[in-house]
C-alpha positions, 0 to 999 in steps of 0.5 A: 408277113403276119405284119404286113397281113394285120396291117392289110385287115386293118386298111380293110377295116377303116375303109368299110361302109355302108352303101351312101344314097341321095335323098332320092334313094339313088347310089352315089360314089365318092371320088376321092376328091370327096365330091359326089357324082352317081350313075342313074342307070346303066350304059353299054360298055362293048356294043356287038354290032352286025356287018354283014352278017358279022358280029363286030364288038365296039367300045361305047365312047361315051361309057369310057368318059364316064369310067374315066371319074373313078379314080378309085380302084374298082372290084368288077362283077361280070355275068354270063351264061344263057339267055332269058336266064335272068342274069340281069335281075342278078346283077340288080340286086348286088346293084343294090336296086329294084330297077336297073340292068333291062329285064325281058318278060318274053323269049327275046333276048334283051342285052346286047353286047356288055353293059355295065352299071357302077354303084359304091361298093357296100363294104370298102370306101376306098373303092368302086364296084363295076357290074358287067352285064353280058349278052346271053350265051347262045341267042339263036336270033343273032345269026353269027354266034363266033362272038360269043367267045369273044364277049365271054374273054372280054367277061372274063378279061375285064372281072375281078369275079365272073358269075356263071348264071345257069338254071335248074341243075349244072348238068352237061348242057351248062358245061357244054356251054363253058366251052368258051373257057377251052377256046381261051388259050385260043383267045388269049395268049400268055407268055410263060417265060418266069412259070413254067406251069402255063395253065398257072400262067392264065389263072394269074389273070383270072378272075374268082368264078361263081356258079348261080343255079338258079329256080333249084327245086332238088334236094343237095345229096348226093349217095343218100349224103347231104353235100354243101353247095360247093360239094355240088359244083366240085363233084360235078368237075370231077374228072373221069378216069381214063382207061388207054382206050379212053374215047375223044369225048371222055377226052373233051369231057375231062379237058373242060372240067381241067380247065375250069379247075385250074384256071378258076382256082377259086370257085363258088357254088349258090343255088337259089330257089325261085324268087316267086312261084306266080308265073304272073308275077315273074314277068312283073318281078322289077316292080315287087317289093322284097315282102313279095318274094319268097323268103329263101329267094332272099337269104339265098340272094343276101348270101350270094351278093354278101360273098361278092362284095366280101370276096371279089378282089380289087381288080389288077393286071400283072397281078401288081396294078390296081385299075381304077376306072380310067384303067379299066376304060383303057383295058376294054379298047385294049382288049376289044381292039385285039380280039377284032383286029387279031382274034388273039389278045396278048395280055403281056403286050396289053399290060405294056400298051396300057403302061404306055398310055398310063405313064405318059398320063403320070407324066402329064399329071406329075409335071402339071400338078408341079407347074401349077403349085410353082404358080402360086409362089409370090415371087420374088422369095425373100430367100432362095432357101425359101424358093427351094424348100417350096419347090421341094414340097410342090415337087414331092405332091408331083411325084406322088402323083406320078407314082400312083399313076405309074405301072411297069415303068421298069427302064425308068424312061418316063420317071426320067421324063418327069424328072426332066421337065420338072428339072427344068420347070424349076429352073424357069422360076428360078430364073424368073424369080430372080429377075423379079428380085433383080427388077424389083432392087434396080428400082429402088436403087435408081430410087435411093440413089437418084440424088447421088447420080445428079451430084454426079452428073454435075460433078457436086463431089469433084470438089476438096472434100468431096470424098468424104460427102461421097461416102456418107451418100453412099453409107446412106443409100445402103441404109435405105436399101436394106430398110427396104422388104420384100427384096428377093433373092437378088437384093445382095448380089445387086446392091453389091453390083451397085457398089462395084460400080461406084468405085470407079467414080470413088477413085477419081473422086479421090484424085480430085479432092485437095482435102486429101494429101498425096499419100491419103489419095494414094491409101484412099486410091489403093482401098478403092482398088482393093474393095473392087476386088473384094465385091467382085469376089464377094458376087463370084461366092454369092453366085457359087453359093446360088448354084451349090444350093439349087445342085444340093436340092436337086441332089436330094430330091433325085436321092428321094425320088430313087428311095420311092421307087426302090420302095414301090418296087420292092412292094411290087416285088413282094405282091407279086411273089405273095401271088405266085406262091398263092397260085403254085399252091392252090395249083399242088392242090389241084394236083392232089385232087386230081390223084385222089379222086376215083372212077367218077361211077354217076357218070359213067352210069348216068351221063348226067350230072343231075341225076347224083341230086335227089 
């Protein structure tokens, strides 16, 4: 375990980098092929359309095309909160940009649906930072507010880190806005076959949680003692000790806090002073350079951004599956479709659907790469070994592509399909290799044997001494043929076939050669017939050896494939076990904290968390 941790830290250290910008100062993202592409401004990922007075969520196809360009794993940060609370401005700071997500200076909500913007990750070269800005909760102009819970659910399910943006204090009103956490269990279904604790099962799908308190002007003190921002949040999430006659209101109070603590195991709080004391400047904040902003706000913003960059992990589904841009687009489609159609998203079914799509693409991309590589081989190859070595090299490359893209192929359905297509393609190219070689070899034989064939047709060997001249002619053809280069894999077979085809002519020539005695003719004829048998046997052996090499190579490639599959499955198993151990440890700690918490008198006396802060 320690060794794996050291290796992980080493990989992280190697992958760290700074933001890259072009000459115009625009952010750019390096793809896996080292080519660079950029996203100049946010686009709508999920549109919120109103049809017949009811909200309907629709995925924007253009955003899916944009996401498909990201081949690296993504870290997804989403923000939720009341409308007109400065969510978009905070996301722009995460993007390292002055402008980006649209801001507004009126009471009208600016962001509708979910908007997306990706930028290079400031700490890691091997991943991309995707930012999701959601429409505000509780917008009175929407008319139908039922989709707030769906927007919130999508923000949770798509992200690695979820920011809740509140104003002034952590108060009951803000917590009431987070009632959607309670509704998640109605909108999301998780099978708990392998996990007894249902809340632990839910939490494996959930992001880290950051509460951003904006325009905070109080002192962080509790009972006269200074506290940290995290203490502030944890204090707000304390449970009331319930008496036997507890009211439903108390139960509701505790239930929301319990869900927040159980589903979002990793929680963090940041408080921000106002960016500027001038109301006029607040309306023009997009235009203000940092040197016009409050220093305290800048330092708080820097700590906030650094925490997210360091702690928001790569987005994963089913614990072990890293999400890249293409997969994020697929998840957006699948989750949105599920919520629109049945109002319930079964996370395992979403993973199965994602796996089906990804595995089909894995087969397609892997086999296409193999075929494209095979097309680069100059046929005919000199030897079968040369052909097989190249085929094995290209199959290894294709297999790597398949394994990198495939997910949850537990029954090896798609792996078997991949291997079958590769095998069929290899055989097609092997046949082409043989045909090219045979075509070339037969042309060479025809060229060098033209004189002999003419002499045979004219009967020039059916004379005394003709057998000797015939054998010399055959030997001359053989030498000339063997001196030719690049004949390919059928070089020996074609020569043997030609020599065998001439044995019948040789027997006739022997029988008509008057220079040979009866005994000599008999002996030469026997030798000729014996050579025919030997040549047939040699041709048969060459064919058997040819297939033996091909089958051995197939077997070795199959063994390599299974070994790589076992390695991948073992890595996934270890990652799964480590994650579940972490979840259960965190759950045990939460239960311990529940037991340690005494009656929360401040809430009983005042009813508002802000009153505990002086």
